[in-house]
C-alpha positions in Angstrom: -47.8 -32.6 -6.6 -49.9 -30.9 -3.9 -47.6 -32.3 -1.2 -44.6 -30.9 -3.1 -46.2 -27.5 -3.4 -46.9 -27.4 0.3 -43.3 -28.3 1.0 -42.0 -25.6 -1.2 -44.3 -23.1 0.4 -43.2 -24.1 3.9 -39.6 -23.9 2.9 -40.1 -20.4 1.5 -41.9 -19.3 4.7 -39.1 -20.7 6.8 -36.4 -18.9 4.7 -38.3 -15.6 5.0 -38.5 -16.1 8.7 -34.8 -16.8 9.3 -33.8 -13.9 7.0 -36.2 -11.5 8.8 -33.4 -9.6 10.6 -32.2 -8.3 7.2 -35.4 -6.3 6.9 -34.6 -4.4 10.1 -31.2 -3.4 8.8 -31.3 0.2 7.4 -31.5 0.0 3.6 -28.7 2.5 3.0 -26.3 0.4 5.1 -27.1 -2.7 3.1 -26.7 -0.8 -0.2 -23.4 0.6 0.9 -22.1 -2.9 1.9 -23.3 -4.5 -1.3 -21.7 -1.8 -3.3 -18.4 -2.2 -1.5 -18.6 -6.0 -2.1 -19.2 -5.6 -5.8 -16.8 -2.7 -6.5 -13.5 -4.6 -6.6 -15.0 -7.3 -8.9 -16.2 -4.6 -11.3 -12.7 -3.2 -11.3 -11.2 -6.7 -12.0 -13.6 -7.2 -14.9 -12.9 -3.8 -16.4 -9.1 -4.3 -16.2 -9.1 -7.9 -17.4 -11.2 -7.1 -20.5 -9.6 -3.6 -21.2 -6.0 -3.7 -20.1 -4.8 -1.3 -22.8 -7.5 1.3 -21.9 -6.5 1.0 -18.2 -2.9 1.4 -19.0 -3.7 4.6 -20.9 -5.8 6.0 -18.1 -3.2 5.1 -15.6 -0.8 7.5 -17.3 -3.2 10.4 -17.0 -4.4 12.4 -14.0 -5.5 11.7 -11.4 -4.6 8.0 -11.6 -1.0 8.6 -12.3 -0.6 10.0 -8.8 -1.1 6.4 -7.6 2.0 5.0 -9.3 4.3 5.0 -12.3 3.0 1.8 -13.7 -0.5 0.5 -14.3 0.1 -2.4 -11.8 0.9 0.0 -9.0 -2.2 2.0 -9.9 -4.4 -1.1 -9.8 -2.8 -2.2 -6.5 -3.6 1.2 -4.8 -7.1 1.1 -6.2 -7.8 -2.4 -5.0 -6.3 -1.7 -1.5 -8.4 1.4 -1.3 -11.6 -0.4 -2.2 -10.7 -3.2 0.3 -10.3 -0.6 3.0 -13.7 0.8 2.2 -15.2 -2.7 2.0 -13.9 -3.6 5.5 -15.3 -0.3 6.9 -18.7 -0.7 5.4 -19.0 -4.4 6.5 -18.1 -3.4 10.1 -20.6 -0.5 10.0 -23.2 -2.9 8.7 -22.6 -5.2 11.7 -22.4 -2.3 14.2 -25.4 -0.3 13.2 -27.4 -2.9 11.3 -27.3 -6.6 11.8 -26.2 -6.9 15.4 -28.9 -4.5 16.7 -31.5 -6.1 14.4 -30.6 -9.5 15.9 -31.1 -8.3 19.5 -27.4 -7.9 20.4 -27.0 -4.9 22.6 -23.5 -3.5 23.4 -22.7 -2.2 26.8 -23.1 1.5 27.5 -20.4 3.4 25.6 -18.9 0.4 23.9 -18.9 -0.9 20.3 -21.2 -3.7 19.4 -18.6 -5.3 17.2 -16.0 -5.2 20.0 -18.5 -6.7 22.5 -19.4 -9.4 19.9 -15.8 -10.5 19.9 -15.5 -10.3 23.7 -18.5 -12.5 24.1 -17.5 -15.1 21.5 -17.5 -18.6 23.0 -14.4 -20.8 22.5 -16.2 -22.7 19.8 -16.7 -19.5 17.8 -13.0 -18.6 18.2 -12.0 -22.0 17.0 -14.3 -21.9 14.0 -13.4 -18.2 13.2 -9.7 -18.6 13.5 -9.8 -22.0 11.8 -11.2 -20.2 8.7 -9.3 -16.9 9.0 -5.8 -18.3 9.5 -5.8 -20.6 6.4 -7.5 -17.9 4.4 -4.7 -15.4 5.2 -2.1 -18.1 4.6 -3.4 -18.5 1.1 -3.3 -14.7 0.5 0.2 -14.3 1.8 1.3 -17.4 -0.1 0.1 -15.8 -3.4 2.1 -12.6 -2.8 5.2 -14.6 -2.0 4.7 -16.9 -5.0 4.0 -14.3 -7.8 4.4 -10.9 -6.1 2.3 -7.8 -6.7 2.9 -8.0 -10.4 1.2 -11.4 -10.5 -1.6 -10.5 -8.1 -2.5 -7.3 -9.9 -2.7 -8.5 -13.5 0.9 -7.8 -14.4 0.8 -10.1 -17.4 -2.2 -8.2 -18.7 -0.6 -4.8 -17.9 2.9 -5.4 -19.3 4.9 -6.7 -16.3 6.7 -10.1 -16.3 5.1 -12.6 -13.9 7.1 -15.6 -12.7 5.5 -19.1 -13.2 4.8 -20.6 -9.8 4.1 -24.2 -9.0 4.7 -24.2 -5.3 2.4 -23.2 -2.4 -0.4 -22.3 -2.7 -0.7 -23.5 -6.4 0.3 -27.0 -5.4 -3.0 -27.4 -3.5 -5.0 -27.9 -6.6 -6.8 -24.6 -6.3 -7.1 -22.6 -9.6 -7.8 -19.3 -7.7 -6.2 -19.7 -4.2 -6.4 -16.0 -3.5 -10.2 -15.9 -4.0 -10.5 -19.0 -1.9 -8.4 -17.3 0.8 -10.5 -14.2 0.7 -13.7 -16.1 1.2 -12.3 -18.2 4.0 -11.1 -15.0 5.7 -14.5 -13.4 5.5 -16.2 -16.5 6.7 -13.9 -16.5 9.7 -14.6 -12.8 10.4 -18.4 -13.4 10.1 -18.1 -16.4 12.4 -16.4 -14.3 15.1 -19.0 -11.6 14.9 -22.0 -13.9 14.8 -23.0 -12.9 18.3 -26.6 -14.4 18.3 -28.1 -17.5 16.6 -30.3 -15.3 14.5 -27.3 -13.8 12.7 -26.4 -17.2 11.2 -28.9 -17.2 8.3 -28.4 -13.5 7.2 -24.6 -14.0 7.3 -24.9 -17.2 5.3 -26.9 -15.4 2.7 -24.3 -12.6 2.4 -21.5 -15.1 2.1 -23.4 -17.0 -0.5 -23.8 -13.8 -2.6 -20.2 -12.8 -2.0 -19.0 -16.2 -3.2 -21.0 -15.7 -6.3 -19.0 -12.5 -7.0 -15.7 -14.3 -6.6 -16.9 -17.1 -8.8 -17.9 -14.6 -11.5 -14.4 -13.1 -11.4 -12.8 -16.5 -11.4 -14.9 -17.5 -14.4 -14.0 -14.4 -16.3 -10.3 -15.0 -15.8 -10.6 -18.7 -16.7 -12.5 -17.9 -19.9 -9.3 -16.4 -21.5 -5.7 -16.9 -20.6 -5.8 -17.1 -16.8 -3.6 -20.1 -16.8 -0.6 -18.1 -18.0 -1.5 -14.6 -16.6 -1.3 -13.4 -13.1 -3.8 -13.3 -10.2 
């Protein structure tokens, strides 16, 4: 028992050490990034559980400015949140993680851009090897079921075609979520400019995967087999 306790303590100490760079990242940057990561999933949960309420709100100002139908409104909201998400993630890299891990950009240049320029061939192979399949899954979803299927059309009163081809023929219940995580893993791999970035990025990806799993579980708990996304 004593040996096991010492092993657990050593493991905890090692985890704290490898995650140490996160403590040097400005708290407000991390909070903004975490908020941008969670926001789309909060929206998914609200619409999935309250489609009639969302349809009603979509017909009133200011949401009705985003589209004539609730699906169009959801699409604009999600795309807006994704744009904010990408911006905050890049800001977190630029002003937070990369400087905290000792990566210094050249005078007058962006750290994110220099991280890409300095990427070794192995990082490009790994990054693109994750990013390209991830985007293929995302594009395949749009081609298979369209915006009506992606943005909860069956919940919001739009017909959604039943699709059994790519990417649903891969055996993935939520190929778009898998594609999103592969894409982010690819981007993170390309921007992992120093070895010390690996553990913090792994922790972020682990938490982000948890959010996607939560959304997938919510959809699977009801009628996700017959309704879009």
